[in-house]
N, C-alpha and C positions, 0 to 999 in steps of 0.2 A: 596601505592601499596605493596602488600604482596610479600614475597620472591618467592612464587610459580610462579608468572608471569614473573619473571626475566629470560630472555633468556641468555644462556651462550654459548660462542663460543671460539675456540682456533685459533691462527694464524692471520696473517696480511691480508690474502686475503679478498677481497670483503668488506673492511672496510666501503666504502661509502654506499653500498647497505644497510648494517646493520644499520648504523646511520640514514639514510633517513627513512627506514621503521620503526625503533624504534620511530622516531619523529612523524611520521604520525599515528602510532597505539597507541602511548602513553605508550609503554611497556619498562620498564628499561632493560638494556643490560650490560652484562659483557663479555669482551674479554680478554682471558689470553694468555700467551706464545707468545707475539708478537715478532717474530724474536729472540726468547730467545737463540737459538743455535748459532747465528752469532757472529762474533767478535765485531760488533757494534750493540748491541741489542736495541730493543724498537722501538718506533714510529720514522719515518723519518720526516724531516722538512715539506714536503708537506702535510703529514697526520696531523701534528700538526696544520698547517695553515688551513686545512679543518675543524678540530675540532673547531678552533677559529671562523671560518665563521659560523658554525652551532650555536655556542654560541651567535653570533651577531644577527642572524635572529630569535632566540627564546628568550623567557623571562622566567627566572626561571629554566633553565636547570641546573642539577647538574652533573659536570664532575669531576671524580677523576682518577688521573693517578699516579701509584707508581713511586718510585725514578728512577728506571732503564727505565721506559717507556714501560715495557713489559705487564702491566695489565691496562685495561681501564674500568672504570665503568661509565655508562651514564644513567642518569635519565632525560627523555625529559621534557621540559617545553612547554609553549604555543608558537605557531608560531606567531611572532609579526610583522615582516616586517618593513615598513617605508623606509626612505631615509638613505642609508648606503654607506660606502666605505670599500674596503678590498684589501690589498696587497697580491696577491697570491705568493706562493713560485716559483721562476723561474725554479726549477727542473722539474715541470710539467706544461702543458699548462693551460690557463684559462678554456679551455673546461672541464678539470677534475672537476673544481668547478661548472661551469655553468650547466653541465649535472644534477647535484644533485639539483641545485637551480630551474631548470625547473620542477622537480618533486614536490618541496615544495611550490613554489611561489603562485599557485592558492589558497592555503589553509591558507594564512596568515590572520592576523587581519586587517592590513592596506596594501594597495597595495604596492608591493615591488618596490623600485627604487634604484638600487645598481651600484656603479662604481667599476669595478674590474681592477686591474693593474697587469701586468705580461707578460707572453709569449702568444701572440694570435695564432700563428701558429707553431706547431712543428710536429715531426714524430710519437709521441706516442698517444696523445689524439685528439679527434675530434676538428677541428679548430672552431673558432668563426663563420667563414663564413658558414661552413657546418651546424652548429646548427641553424644559422639564416635562412638558406634556407630550412631546413627539419623539425626542431623541432617546429618552430612557426606555420607553416601550420597544423602540427599534433595537436597542442593544440587547434587550431581553430575548428577542427573537433569535439572536445569534448565540444564545447561551450565556450571556454576560448578565447574571442576575444575582440576587441575594439581598439580605437586609442592608448591606453596606453600600448599595447603589442608590445614591440620592442627590438631589439638588435642593438646597434649602435657602429660601430668601430671608435673611435676617433683617436687612434694611433695604428700602427702595431708594434709588438715586436717579434723578432726572438730569438731562443735560441742562446748562453747560457745566455745572459744578460737580455733579455726581454725588458722592457720599453714600452710595449703596454698598451692601456687603452680602455676599452669598457664600454658601459652603457647598463644595462639590466633592463627593466621595465615590470611589469606584473600585470594585474588587479586581484582582488580576486573574487571567485565564491562560492556560497553556495552549489550548486549541480553540478555534471557533467552529461552531457546527454550520454545515451548509443549510440554506433555506430554499423552500419552494413557496414563493409568495406571489401567486398570480391572480387570485380572485379577491378584489378589494371588498366585495359585499355591499349591501345596502346601508345607508346611513340610519342609525337607530336613535342617536341622541346628540344634542349639542350642549357643550359646557363652556364656561368662560369665566374670565375675571375682569371686572372693571375696577381700575385702581385710581386713586387720587391722592396726591401728596402735596401738602402745603397749599391746598385750595379747599373750597367748601365741600364737605362730604356729599352734598346734594348732587354734585357733578356726576358722581358714579351712578346714582339712581337715574339721572336724566339719560346717560349713555345706554343703560340697560333697557329703559323703556323704548328708546328709538330703535335699538338693535332688534328687540323682540317684535316691534311692529312689522319688520320685514321677514324675520325668520319664522314667525308663527304661521305664515302662509305656507311654509315649506314643511314643517313638522312640529308636533305639539310638545315633545319632550325636550324642553329647553330650561337650563338652569344657569344663571350667570351670577357668580358671587360678586359682592362688592367688597373691596379691600381698601380701607382708609387707614393709612399709617400716620401715627401722631408723633410729635416731639422728635427725639433723636432718630427714630427709625424712618423718618420721612426724608432723609437726605438733606441736601443744601439748596435745591432749586425747586420751584413749584412746577406742577404739571399733572396731566392725567392721561389715561389711555385705556385700551381694551385689548384683550387677547381672547380669541374664540377658537374652540376646537370641535370638530365633528368626528364622532366615533362610529364605525360601522360594526355590523354583526360579526365580522371576521377579525375585529381588533385593529383595523387600519385607523390611523388618526391623522386627520388633515387639519391644518391650522391657518389662521390669519390674524394679523394684529395691526394696530395703529397707535401712534402716540401723538400728543399735542406738540405744537411747535415750541422749541426751547425759548425760555424767557428772553425777551428782547430781540427775537428773530422772527421775521415773517409776520403774517396777520394772525390775529387771535382766532382760534377755532372754537366753534360752538360744540358742546358735548353731544347735542342731538345729531349734528352733521357727522361727527366722528363715529358715533354709534352706528349710524346708517351705512356710512362708507365701509366700516369694518365688517358689517354683516354682508355687504355686497362682495367684499374681498373674499369672505369665506365661501360664498356661493360660487365665485369664480374659481376658487381652489377645488371645490367639490366637482365643478364642471371639468376642470383639467384632470382631476381624479388620479388614479394609480394607487399603488399600495403604500407609497411613501410620498409625503408632501414635498413641495419644491425646495424647502429649506434643507431637507436631509438627504437629498438624492446622492450627493457625493459621499456622505457617511455610509449609506447603504452599499454603494458600489465598492468602497474601500474594504468594508467588512466582508463582502462577497469575495473580493480578490484575495484577502488574507485567510480565507476559509481553508478547510482540508481539501485534499485533491478529489473533489467531488463536484457535481454540477449544482450551481445555484441559479435560481431564476427569480427575477423580481419584475413586476409590471409597474412602469412609471408613467406619469403624465408627460407632456412635452418636456424635453430636456432644457434646462436653463443654460445660458452661455457659460456660466461658472462650471456646470457639470461637464459640458462638452470639453472645456479646457482640462478639466480634471481627468477625463478619460485619456487625453493625450499624454498627460503627465504619468498616469498609471502605466502607459505603454513604455515610456522612457525609463521609469525607475524599476518596474517589475517585469517588463517584457510580456505583458498580458493584454490580450485583445478580447473584447466582448462581442458576442453575436447580438446584433441589434435588429429586431423585427418590428415593423410598425403595424399597429392594429388600428383599423379605421373605426369610426364611431358606430358604423352599422354592425360590425362583428361583435362589438362589446355591448351594444344596445344602450350606450349611455355616454353623455359628455363628449369631450374632445378626443383627439387622436391620442392613442397610447403607444408606448414603446415597451416591448418585452426584451429585457436585458438578460442574457445568459452568459455564464462564464464557468470555467473550471478553476477552483481556488489553487493558489500556489503551494498550499500546505505549510503556511507560515507557522512556526513553532516558537513560542515565547521562551527563549533559552535563558533569559535572565531571571525568570520566576524562581523564587526560593522553594525548595522542596522540603516540606515538613513531615 
């Protein structure tokens, strides 16, 4: 690759987006001035762990980091896949790593089967529960499905010490099919999980009752599982939390979640409060609406971009700042622009303003997939 194609960025923001898109587009990347003004400059441990993970799933990547860790050069190799294990840094949730793996997994040479260890539920990153409930059905819409597509939680781990373990498996695809996903439909049921680890199992029941007290006014079909893990499976730190999903008649899934404060940080949270706040967050997400919830907007846009040379349309709620930056990166890596039309609440008869995203896929073909 000539120097002309090497993309150059400054700062530590959106590191994952840049590395994932560089890997898929095969374009080398240089990032300078990573926290160069701070007392503790350079890459953080969770970012270094993420770079190691990218190195594991690819074959022949070249990664150069200077001594202070403030400059990173990355020349992507082939996505290889296979059976792997990775210990994630406990300062970020497993969701931080899993979100990027969801983008890369369908385009590997061998189907990916990876065990990730670390924090399964925290307050910063999307939890494993939410990604299992929302991202997997989204992948299926693009034709990535089969028995081998799964996320399985073997152990839960809460911050600060983690100790959770999950298994993520995903089949490979040569092409993605285009989607027309513009009518979210009406909400038909709400499902959820209230989990508690290393605290009284009663906590989960208290969260369920308080969440139901709000959601029952909205619709009757509500079922919230309680998940109390014991012994080794409960990780190394105490905590509890809740993850709720609302499903529509057209198969749209919207999600919300909350977790208690890590041990020794912040004020103690009552399970009743947490349950109510989580229910309100879910109603907020339903109000924002769209066919893909706010955690998976960028995943949907990426899969649309990589689809066949055909028109894909998806109706989204208001775009998150992360998604807006992702659209800019898609333009620099793949030279693709989306047509963005805003739909007001009156046109859609429900909720907040929506955005209809339309694009023609670049016809991405998984060349490394082995042909049997």
